[in-house]
Backbone as a printed PyTorch tensor [residue, N CA C, xyz], in Angstrom:
tensor([[[  0.8480,  -1.1790,   0.0000],
         [  0.0000,   0.0000,   0.0000],
         [  0.8920,   1.2410,   0.0000]],

        [[  0.4610,   2.2390,  -0.7400],
         [  1.2630,   3.4410,  -0.8780],
         [  0.6580,   4.6250,  -0.1320]],

        [[  0.0170,   4.3780,   0.9900],
         [ -0.6200,   5.4310,   1.7790],
         [  0.3990,   6.0360,   2.7460]],

        [[  0.6260,   7.3380,   2.6250],
         [  1.6030,   8.0070,   3.4870],
         [  1.2100,   7.9080,   4.9660]],

        [[ -0.0780,   7.9810,   5.2770],
         [ -0.4940,   7.8950,   6.6800],
         [ -0.3050,   6.4870,   7.2310]],

        [[ -0.5080,   5.4710,   6.4070],
         [ -0.2270,   4.0960,   6.8440],
         [  1.2630,   3.9310,   7.1180]],

        [[  2.0880,   4.5370,   6.2820],
         [  3.5370,   4.4760,   6.4770],
         [  3.9520,   5.2100,   7.7480]],

        [[  3.3070,   6.3380,   8.0360],
         [  3.5840,   7.0640,   9.2870],
         [  3.1700,   6.2050,  10.4690]],

        [[  1.9750,   5.6080,  10.4000],
         [  1.4780,   4.7610,  11.4980],
         [  2.3820,   3.5560,  11.7320]],

        [[  2.9850,   3.0270,  10.6600],
         [  3.8740,   1.8640,  10.7630],
         [  5.2920,   2.2490,  11.1670]],

        [[  5.5580,   3.5490,  11.2730],
         [  6.8990,   4.0010,  11.6520],
         [  7.8840,   4.0150,  10.4990]],

        [[  7.3990,   3.8800,   9.2710],
         [  8.2730,   3.8630,   8.0920],
         [  8.6150,   5.2720,   7.6170]],

        [[  7.7830,   6.2410,   7.9870],
         [  7.9980,   7.6450,   7.6500],
         [  7.9720,   8.4100,   8.9710]],

        [[  8.9530,   9.2730,   9.2080],
         [  8.9920,   9.9970,  10.4780],
         [  7.8610,  11.0190,  10.6040]],

        [[  7.4750,  11.2690,  11.8410],
         [  6.4610,  12.2750,  12.1420],
         [  6.7190,  12.8120,  13.5420]],

        [[  6.0960,  13.9360,  13.8350],
         [  6.1420,  14.4720,  15.1990],
         [  4.8520,  14.0130,  15.8660]],

        [[  4.9720,  12.9560,  16.6620],
         [  3.7950,  12.3630,  17.2910],
         [  3.3240,  13.2200,  18.4640]],

        [[  2.0010,  13.3570,  18.5440],
         [  1.3600,  14.0750,  19.6340],
         [  0.6920,  13.0860,  20.5870]],

        [[  0.1980,  11.9740,  20.0160],
         [ -0.5030,  10.9550,  20.7890],
         [ -0.4310,   9.6390,  20.0230]],

        [[ -0.3690,   8.5370,  20.7720],
         [ -0.4240,   7.2270,  20.1310],
         [ -0.9420,   6.1930,  21.1060]],

        [[ -1.8260,   5.3400,  20.6190],
         [ -2.2150,   4.1310,  21.3460],
         [ -2.2890,   3.0040,  20.3240]],

        [[ -2.8760,   1.8850,  20.6620],
         [ -2.8630,   0.7420,  19.7460],
         [ -3.7170,   0.9530,  18.4930]],

        [[ -4.6980,   1.8640,  18.5400],
         [ -5.5940,   2.0570,  17.4010],
         [ -5.5180,   3.4380,  16.7370]],

        [[ -4.9820,   4.4230,  17.4590],
         [ -5.0440,   5.8200,  17.0130],
         [ -3.6620,   6.4610,  17.0700]],

        [[ -3.4030,   7.3360,  16.1020],
         [ -2.1650,   8.1110,  16.0830],
         [ -2.5150,   9.5630,  15.7880]],

        [[ -1.8710,  10.4770,  16.5070],
         [ -2.0010,  11.9170,  16.2380],
         [ -0.6020,  12.4680,  16.0350]],

        [[ -0.4490,  13.3100,  15.0070],
         [  0.8590,  13.8720,  14.6830],
         [  0.6750,  15.2470,  14.0520]],

        [[  1.7350,  16.0350,  14.0680],
         [  1.6760,  17.3740,  13.5000],
         [  1.6160,  17.3100,  11.9790]],

        [[  0.7920,  18.1650,  11.4050],
         [  0.6460,  18.2680,   9.9500],
         [  1.9190,  18.8850,   9.3670]],

        [[  2.4150,  18.3460,   8.2540],
         [  3.6430,  18.8900,   7.6590],
         [  3.3860,  20.1650,   6.8500]],

        [[  2.1260,  20.4600,   6.5740],
         [  1.7570,  21.7020,   5.8810],
         [  0.6870,  22.4140,   6.6950]],

        [[  1.0270,  22.8470,   7.9010],
         [  0.0150,  23.3440,   8.8370],
         [ -0.6640,  24.6410,   8.3890]],

        [[ -1.9580,  24.7450,   8.6920],
         [ -2.6890,  25.9890,   8.4760],
         [ -2.4110,  26.9780,   9.6080]],

        [[ -2.0090,  26.4490,  10.7630],
         [ -1.6020,  27.2690,  11.9030],
         [ -0.6370,  26.4460,  12.7470]],

        [[  0.1240,  27.1040,  13.5980],
         [  1.0580,  26.3860,  14.4700],
         [  0.2890,  25.4060,  15.3530]],

        [[  0.7480,  24.1670,  15.3750],
         [  0.0990,  23.1390,  16.1810],
         [ -0.9570,  22.3370,  15.4570]],

        [[ -1.1770,  22.6110,  14.1670],
         [ -2.1560,  21.8750,  13.3570],
         [ -1.8350,  20.3810,  13.4510]],

        [[ -2.7600,  19.6270,  13.9760],
         [ -2.5520,  18.2130,  14.2910],
         [ -3.5350,  17.3420,  13.5190]],

        [[ -3.0570,  16.1890,  13.0740],
         [ -3.9050,  15.2050,  12.4000],
         [ -4.1030,  14.0050,  13.3110]],

        [[ -5.3250,  13.5100,  13.3580],
         [ -5.6600,  12.3460,  14.1740],
         [ -6.2150,  11.2830,  13.2320]],

        [[ -5.5850,  10.1020,  13.2390],
         [ -5.9580,   9.0360,  12.3040],
         [ -6.1600,   7.7070,  13.0310]],

        [[ -7.0220,   6.8550,  12.4610],
         [ -6.9860,   5.4590,  12.9070],
         [ -5.7510,   4.8320,  12.2570]],

        [[ -5.0930,   3.9470,  12.9530],
         [ -3.8990,   3.3150,  12.3820],
         [ -4.2550,   2.3870,  11.2210]],

        [[ -5.4370,   1.8180,  11.2550],
         [ -5.8880,   0.9430,  10.1820],
         [ -6.4320,   1.8030,   9.0420]],

        [[ -6.2320,   1.3650,   7.8220],
         [ -6.5820,   2.1590,   6.6460],
         [ -8.0670,   2.1040,   6.2920]],

        [[ -8.6720,   3.2800,   6.2880],
         [-10.0130,   3.5020,   5.7580],
         [ -9.9510,   4.8520,   5.0640]],

        [[-10.6890,   5.0110,   3.9780],
         [-10.6130,   6.2500,   3.2060],
         [-11.5950,   7.3020,   3.7160]],

        [[-12.8480,   6.9280,   3.9370],
         [-13.8910,   7.8800,   4.3040],
         [-14.6510,   7.4120,   5.5420]],

        [[-15.3170,   8.3540,   6.2010],
         [-16.0530,   8.0400,   7.4280],
         [-17.0510,   6.9030,   7.2100]],

        [[-17.8180,   6.9530,   6.1380],
         [-18.8630,   5.9350,   5.9450],
         [-18.2790,   4.5470,   5.6430]],

        [[-16.9940,   4.4540,   5.3880],
         [-16.3350,   3.1630,   5.1550],
         [-15.6650,   2.6270,   6.4240]],

        [[-15.6320,   3.4410,   7.4450],
         [-14.9080,   3.1000,   8.6810],
         [-15.8740,   2.4820,   9.6890]],

        [[-15.5410,   1.3220,  10.2430],
         [-16.4120,   0.7030,  11.2510],
         [-16.6120,   1.6230,  12.4670]],

        [[-17.8130,   1.5570,  13.0240],
         [-18.1600,   2.3960,  14.1690],
         [-17.2040,   2.2720,  15.3350]],

        [[-16.7190,   1.0620,  15.5980],
         [-15.8150,   0.8850,  16.7490],
         [-14.4650,   1.5720,  16.5100]],

        [[-14.0450,   1.6570,  15.2620],
         [-12.7940,   2.3560,  14.9430],
         [-13.0030,   3.8610,  15.1110]],

        [[-14.1170,   4.3740,  14.5840],
         [-14.4370,   5.7920,  14.7680],
         [-14.5920,   6.1350,  16.2400]],

        [[-15.1700,   5.2220,  17.0030],
         [-15.3330,   5.4490,  18.4400],
         [-13.9810,   5.5850,  19.1330]],

        [[-13.0030,   4.8060,  18.7030],
         [-11.6540,   4.9050,  19.2780],
         [-11.0350,   6.2650,  18.9890]],

        [[-11.2370,   6.7530,  17.7620],
         [-10.7230,   8.0680,  17.3950],
         [-11.4630,   9.1550,  18.1780]],

        [[-12.7900,   9.0750,  18.1850],
         [-13.6080,  10.0750,  18.8670],
         [-13.3150,  10.1350,  20.3660]],

        [[-12.9670,   9.0080,  20.9390],
         [-12.6950,   8.9650,  22.3810],
         [-11.4630,   9.7800,  22.7640]],

        [[-10.5000,   9.9090,  21.8470],
         [ -9.2750,  10.6470,  22.1790],
         [ -9.2540,  12.0650,  21.6090]],

        [[-10.1590,  12.4000,  20.7080],
         [-10.1790,  13.7530,  20.1400],
         [-10.2490,  14.8500,  21.2070]],

        [[-11.1050,  14.7400,  22.2350],
         [-11.1370,  15.8060,  23.2440],
         [ -9.8010,  15.9890,  23.9740]],

        [[ -9.1560,  14.9000,  24.3030],
         [ -7.8700,  14.9570,  24.9990],
         [ -6.8060,  15.6250,  24.1150]],

        [[ -6.7610,  15.2480,  22.8540],
         [ -5.7760,  15.8120,  21.9330],
         [ -6.0850,  17.2800,  21.6670]],

        [[ -7.3630,  17.5960,  21.4510],
         [ -7.7550,  18.9890,  21.2120],
         [ -7.3850,  19.8710,  22.4100]],

        [[ -7.6160,  19.3830,  23.6120],
         [ -7.2680,  20.1540,  24.8120],
         [ -5.7630,  20.3940,  24.8900]],

        [[ -4.9820,  19.3760,  24.5610],
         [ -3.5170,  19.5170,  24.5930],
         [ -3.0380,  20.5030,  23.5230]],

        [[ -3.6280,  20.4390,  22.3270],
         [ -3.2640,  21.3680,  21.2500],
         [ -3.6260,  22.7930,  21.6570]],

        [[ -4.8170,  22.9650,  22.2160],
         [ -5.2650,  24.2810,  22.6590],
         [ -4.3120,  24.8580,  23.7020]],

        [[ -3.9680,  24.0560,  24.6850],
         [ -3.0590,  24.5030,  25.7420],
         [ -1.6560,  24.7570,  25.1980]],

        [[ -1.1620,  23.8550,  24.3780],
         [  0.2000,  23.9630,  23.8620],
         [  0.4200,  25.1320,  22.9170]],

        [[ -0.6510,  25.5850,  22.2660],
         [ -0.5180,  26.6850,  21.3110],
         [ -1.0510,  28.0010,  21.8600]],

        [[ -1.6650,  27.9520,  23.0230],
         [ -2.2720,  29.1380,  23.6280],
         [ -3.2860,  29.7710,  22.6760]],

        [[ -4.0110,  28.9260,  21.9500],
         [ -4.9980,  29.3820,  20.9770],
         [ -6.2740,  29.8310,  21.6780]],

        [[ -7.0750,  30.5930,  20.9420],
         [ -8.3690,  31.0480,  21.4590],
         [ -9.4630,  30.0140,  21.2070]],

        [[ -9.2280,  29.1350,  20.2500],
         [-10.1920,  28.1120,  19.8810],
         [ -9.5600,  27.1640,  18.8860]],

        [[-10.3630,  26.2900,  18.3040],
         [ -9.8440,  25.3440,  17.3100],
         [-10.9800,  24.8310,  16.4440]],

        [[-10.6280,  24.3870,  15.2570],
         [-11.5540,  23.6950,  14.3660],
         [-11.1960,  22.2180,  14.3860]],

        [[-12.2090,  21.3620,  14.3290],
         [-12.0190,  19.9320,  14.0970],
         [-12.7270,  19.6480,  12.7760]],

        [[-11.9600,  19.1490,  11.8150],
         [-12.5040,  18.9170,  10.4740],
         [-12.1340,  17.5320,   9.9690]],

        [[-13.0190,  16.9840,   9.1390],
         [-12.7450,  15.7290,   8.4450],
         [-13.2990,  15.8380,   7.0380]],

        [[-12.4170,  15.8870,   6.0680],
         [-12.8150,  15.9560,   4.6640],
         [-12.9570,  14.5370,   4.1240]],

        [[-14.0010,  14.3130,   3.3300],
         [-14.2730,  12.9800,   2.7890],
         [-14.4240,  13.0560,   1.2790]],

        [[-13.3790,  12.6400,   0.5670],
         [-13.3690,  12.6750,  -0.8910],
         [-12.6650,  13.9120,  -1.4140]],

        [[-12.1260,  13.8000,  -2.6060],
         [-11.3810,  14.9010,  -3.2370],
         [-12.2070,  16.1820,  -3.3340]],

        [[-13.4930,  16.0510,  -3.6580],
         [-14.3430,  17.2270,  -3.8260],
         [-14.4590,  18.0480,  -2.5420]],

        [[-14.2500,  17.4000,  -1.3980],
         [-14.3430,  18.0890,  -0.1100],
         [-12.9940,  18.6200,   0.3620]],

        [[-11.9360,  18.3040,  -0.3780],
         [-10.6020,  18.7570,   0.0130],
         [ -9.7290,  17.6770,   0.6230]],

        [[-10.1680,  16.4290,   0.6170],
         [ -9.3540,  15.3450,   1.1640],
         [ -8.1920,  15.0670,   0.2050]],

        [[ -6.9800,  15.3430,   0.6620],
         [ -5.8020,  15.1500,  -0.1770],
         [ -5.1390,  13.8000,   0.0420]],

        [[ -5.2050,  13.2770,   1.2600],
         [ -4.6600,  11.9510,   1.5690],
         [ -5.8430,  11.0180,   1.7860]],

        [[ -5.8870,   9.9490,   1.0210],
         [ -7.0220,   9.0360,   1.0860],
         [ -6.8830,   8.0310,   2.2270]],

        [[ -6.8840,   8.5780,   3.4190],
         [ -6.8850,   7.8270,   4.6830],
         [ -7.6450,   8.7410,   5.6330]],

        [[ -8.6990,   8.2400,   6.2420],
         [ -9.5170,   9.0910,   7.1000],
         [ -8.6340,   9.7920,   8.1300]],

        [[ -8.8490,  11.0920,   8.2720],
         [ -8.0880,  11.8630,   9.2560],
         [ -8.8810,  13.0810,   9.6920]],

        [[ -8.6920,  13.4270,  10.9310],
         [ -9.3260,  14.5890,  11.5200],
         [ -8.2560,  15.6480,  11.7470]],

        [[ -8.5510,  16.8520,  11.3200],
         [ -7.6650,  17.9900,  11.5410],
         [ -8.0820,  18.6740,  12.8370]],

        [[ -7.1320,  18.9850,  13.6900],
         [ -7.3580,  19.8950,  14.8130],
         [ -6.5220,  21.1250,  14.4860]],

        [[ -7.2090,  22.2280,  14.1860],
         [ -6.5360,  23.4370,  13.7250],
         [ -6.6920,  24.5210,  14.7810]],

        [[ -5.6050,  24.8350,  15.5070],
         [ -5.6730,  25.8970,  16.5220],
         [ -5.9650,  27.2380,  15.8590]],

        [[ -6.7930,  28.0470,  16.5220],
         [ -7.1750,  29.3430,  15.9710],
         [ -6.9700,  30.4590,  16.9960]],

        [[ -6.5910,  31.6050,  16.4910],
         [ -6.5290,  32.8260,  17.3070],
         [ -7.4740,  33.8270,  16.6720]],

        [[ -8.0710,  34.6600,  17.4840],
         [ -9.0160,  35.6550,  16.9920],
         [ -8.3580,  36.4770,  15.8800]],

        [[ -9.0550,  36.5870,  14.7420],
         [ -8.5640,  37.3930,  13.6330],
         [ -7.3900,  36.8040,  12.8750]],

        [[ -7.1400,  35.4960,  12.9880],
         [ -5.9680,  34.9040,  12.3430],
         [ -6.0840,  34.7880,  10.8180]],

        [[ -7.2800,  34.8890,  10.2830],
         [ -7.4730,  34.8310,   8.8400],
         [ -7.1980,  33.4870,   8.2140]],

        [[ -7.2120,  32.4270,   8.9900],
         [ -6.8700,  31.1020,   8.4730],
         [ -7.7890,  30.6800,   7.3260]],

        [[ -9.0690,  30.9370,   7.4200],
         [ -9.9910,  30.4960,   6.3790],
         [-10.5310,  31.6560,   5.5410]],

        [[ -9.7440,  32.7290,   5.4060],
         [-10.2070,  33.8540,   4.5780],
         [ -9.4590,  33.9060,   3.2790]]])
């Protein structure tokens, strides 16, 4: 498989890990929209939310609050976005389900 996120999860490609357990990995985005932009993925390969088993999504969802809180604290942000793009038309560039945690500061212009 030629999935960059699978390679990161397998330790074949280096990353700056933020969180890891047996099912989930969180790491810093290499093309961040803001400092601390973090990606949260299931270690097992699925492309879109509707293709991912509920128990796998539950594992990811269970750690999102903890990771988001750490990103918020670590970046001293005013808030954050949690996003998941599904399919090229929505902006999904890597075909492995992933959630973006994007730290935001008031007036940062990230999405303008």
